[in-house]
Every structure is written in structure tokens, then in C-alpha cells.
DOZAPA-905903 format. One record per residue (C-alpha): residue number from 0; residue in one letter; x, y, z. Coordinates in steps of 0.02 Angstrom, whole numbers, plus 50000, padded with zeros to 5 digits. Example, Ala and Ser with C-alpha at 12.3 -4.5 7.8 and 13.67 -1.06 7.14 Angstrom:
<node><nr>0</nr><rest>a</rest><xx>50615</xx><yy>49775</yy><zz>50390</zz></node>
<node><nr>1</nr><rest>s</rest><xx>50684</xx><yy>49947</yy><zz>50357</zz></node>
//
This chain:
<node><nr>0</nr><rest>x</rest><xx>49353</xx><yy>49954</yy><zz>49949</zz></node>
<node><nr>1</nr><rest>x</rest><xx>49483</xx><yy>49868</yy><zz>49841</zz></node>
<node><nr>2</nr><rest>x</rest><xx>49639</xx><yy>49965</yy><zz>49789</zz></node>
<node><nr>3</nr><rest>x</rest><xx>49769</xx><yy>49903</yy><zz>49667</zz></node>
<node><nr>4</nr><rest>x</rest><xx>49943</xx><yy>49967</yy><zz>49711</zz></node>
<node><nr>5</nr><rest>x</rest><xx>50034</xx><yy>49984</yy><zz>49545</zz></node>
<node><nr>6</nr><rest>x</rest><xx>50208</xx><yy>50048</yy><zz>49584</zz></node>
<node><nr>7</nr><rest>x</rest><xx>50315</xx><yy>50152</yy><zz>49699</zz></node>
<node><nr>8</nr><rest>x</rest><xx>50397</xx><yy>50301</yy><zz>49614</zz></node>
<node><nr>9</nr><rest>x</rest><xx>50500</xx><yy>50360</yy><zz>49762</zz></node>
<node><nr>10</nr><rest>x</rest><xx>50684</xx><yy>50385</yy><zz>49722</zz></node>
<node><nr>11</nr><rest>x</rest><xx>50734</xx><yy>50291</yy><zz>49881</zz></node>
<node><nr>12</nr><rest>x</rest><xx>50581</xx><yy>50198</yy><zz>49946</zz></node>
<node><nr>13</nr><rest>x</rest><xx>50576</xx><yy>50168</yy><zz>50133</zz></node>
<node><nr>14</nr><rest>x</rest><xx>50530</xx><yy>49984</yy><zz>50151</zz></node>
<node><nr>15</nr><rest>x</rest><xx>50494</xx><yy>50000</yy><zz>50337</zz></node>
<node><nr>16</nr><rest>x</rest><xx>50378</xx><yy>50149</yy><zz>50313</zz></node>
<node><nr>17</nr><rest>x</rest><xx>50285</xx><yy>50064</yy><zz>50170</zz></node>
<node><nr>18</nr><rest>x</rest><xx>50265</xx><yy>49904</yy><zz>50273</zz></node>
<node><nr>19</nr><rest>x</rest><xx>50199</xx><yy>50002</yy><zz>50423</zz></node>
<node><nr>20</nr><rest>x</rest><xx>50079</xx><yy>50099</yy><zz>50310</zz></node>
<node><nr>21</nr><rest>x</rest><xx>50011</xx><yy>49937</yy><zz>50234</zz></node>
<node><nr>22</nr><rest>x</rest><xx>49983</xx><yy>49865</yy><zz>50409</zz></node>
<node><nr>23</nr><rest>x</rest><xx>49885</xx><yy>50019</yy><zz>50458</zz></node>
<node><nr>24</nr><rest>x</rest><xx>49774</xx><yy>50044</yy><zz>50304</zz></node>
<node><nr>25</nr><rest>x</rest><xx>49746</xx><yy>49868</yy><zz>50235</zz></node>
<node><nr>26</nr><rest>x</rest><xx>49614</xx><yy>49755</yy><zz>50311</zz></node>
<node><nr>27</nr><rest>x</rest><xx>49676</xx><yy>49585</yy><zz>50369</zz></node>
<node><nr>28</nr><rest>x</rest><xx>49861</xx><yy>49622</yy><zz>50343</zz></node>
<node><nr>29</nr><rest>x</rest><xx>49985</xx><yy>49581</yy><zz>50481</zz></node>
<node><nr>30</nr><rest>x</rest><xx>50169</xx><yy>49630</yy><zz>50488</zz></node>
<node><nr>31</nr><rest>x</rest><xx>50237</xx><yy>49478</yy><zz>50396</zz></node>
<node><nr>32</nr><rest>x</rest><xx>50109</xx><yy>49493</yy><zz>50256</zz></node>
<node><nr>33</nr><rest>x</rest><xx>50142</xx><yy>49680</yy><zz>50246</zz></node>
<node><nr>34</nr><rest>x</rest><xx>50329</xx><yy>49646</yy><zz>50224</zz></node>
<node><nr>35</nr><rest>x</rest><xx>50291</xx><yy>49521</yy><zz>50086</zz></node>
<node><nr>36</nr><rest>x</rest><xx>50173</xx><yy>49641</yy><zz>49997</zz></node>
<node><nr>37</nr><rest>x</rest><xx>50304</xx><yy>49779</yy><zz>50010</zz></node>
<node><nr>38</nr><rest>x</rest><xx>50435</xx><yy>49667</yy><zz>49929</zz></node>
<node><nr>39</nr><rest>x</rest><xx>50314</xx><yy>49621</yy><zz>49789</zz></node>
<node><nr>40</nr><rest>x</rest><xx>50269</xx><yy>49804</yy><zz>49759</zz></node>
<node><nr>41</nr><rest>x</rest><xx>50449</xx><yy>49863</yy><zz>49757</zz></node>
<node><nr>42</nr><rest>x</rest><xx>50497</xx><yy>49723</yy><zz>49638</zz></node>
<node><nr>43</nr><rest>x</rest><xx>50375</xx><yy>49800</yy><zz>49513</zz></node>
<node><nr>44</nr><rest>x</rest><xx>50221</xx><yy>49690</yy><zz>49528</zz></node>
<node><nr>45</nr><rest>x</rest><xx>50050</xx><yy>49761</yy><zz>49572</zz></node>
<node><nr>46</nr><rest>x</rest><xx>49971</xx><yy>49720</yy><zz>49740</zz></node>
<node><nr>47</nr><rest>x</rest><xx>49785</xx><yy>49716</yy><zz>49784</zz></node>
<node><nr>48</nr><rest>x</rest><xx>49730</xx><yy>49770</yy><zz>49958</zz></node>
<node><nr>49</nr><rest>x</rest><xx>49564</xx><yy>49802</yy><zz>50041</zz></node>
<node><nr>50</nr><rest>x</rest><xx>49538</xx><yy>49963</yy><zz>50137</zz></node>
<node><nr>51</nr><rest>x</rest><xx>49397</xx><yy>50007</yy><zz>50257</zz></node>
<node><nr>52</nr><rest>x</rest><xx>49278</xx><yy>50134</yy><zz>50179</zz></node>
<node><nr>53</nr><rest>x</rest><xx>49285</xx><yy>50238</yy><zz>50339</zz></node>
<node><nr>54</nr><rest>x</rest><xx>49473</xx><yy>50267</yy><zz>50325</zz></node>
<node><nr>55</nr><rest>x</rest><xx>49489</xx><yy>50281</yy><zz>50136</zz></node>
<node><nr>56</nr><rest>x</rest><xx>49540</xx><yy>50465</yy><zz>50134</zz></node>
<node><nr>57</nr><rest>x</rest><xx>49682</xx><yy>50437</yy><zz>50257</zz></node>
<node><nr>58</nr><rest>x</rest><xx>49734</xx><yy>50285</yy><zz>50154</zz></node>
<node><nr>59</nr><rest>x</rest><xx>49745</xx><yy>50392</yy><zz>49997</zz></node>
<node><nr>60</nr><rest>x</rest><xx>49848</xx><yy>50520</yy><zz>50091</zz></node>
<node><nr>61</nr><rest>x</rest><xx>49967</xx><yy>50386</yy><zz>50156</zz></node>
<node><nr>62</nr><rest>x</rest><xx>49989</xx><yy>50312</yy><zz>49982</zz></node>
<node><nr>63</nr><rest>x</rest><xx>50028</xx><yy>50482</yy><zz>49907</zz></node>
<node><nr>64</nr><rest>x</rest><xx>50153</xx><yy>50516</yy><zz>50046</zz></node>
<node><nr>65</nr><rest>x</rest><xx>50249</xx><yy>50357</yy><zz>50000</zz></node>
<node><nr>66</nr><rest>x</rest><xx>50238</xx><yy>50400</yy><zz>49812</zz></node>
<node><nr>67</nr><rest>x</rest><xx>50137</xx><yy>50243</yy><zz>49776</zz></node>
<node><nr>68</nr><rest>x</rest><xx>50032</xx><yy>50243</yy><zz>49617</zz></node>
<node><nr>69</nr><rest>x</rest><xx>49864</xx><yy>50159</yy><zz>49640</zz></node>
<node><nr>70</nr><rest>x</rest><xx>49698</xx><yy>50129</yy><zz>49556</zz></node>
<node><nr>71</nr><rest>x</rest><xx>49528</xx><yy>50099</yy><zz>49632</zz></node>
<node><nr>72</nr><rest>x</rest><xx>49451</xx><yy>49930</yy><zz>49592</zz></node>
<node><nr>73</nr><rest>x</rest><xx>49262</xx><yy>49931</yy><zz>49599</zz></node>
//
């Protein structure tokens, strides 16, 4: 399933936690790509990721925990 990460609304976003979360939930994302995606997201640009359908509910929970706004791309 494709998810478009729109923005992070946290007052003080934790880059390390967001990077680790992206590594865990996104398919085909390693640590260096996760750091790059985190930087792009925190700079205000949207990021597209692919998430395994089996773990989608835990991915939604992780995104909400980091205060990341997202939309589902069909």
C-alpha cells in the first residue's frame, strides 16, 4: 500500500525516531534512505513510501505517534 507522508506537526520532531520508524514500516528502505526521507519530510516536502498490507495498522499507529500527517494513495 502506498502512503504519502505530508508533514510532521510535532513541536520538536525527533529525527532519529522518525528515521527508525521509516526503516521499520517502509518496504525497501535502509537507514541511509530513511535519513534522507526524514530530512525531506522535515523540510516540508511530501514523501511517498510503500508499506506491507500486513503491517498497515501498526504503520498508522507509528505515524500518529510521530505526529506525521499522511494520506493513502490507492
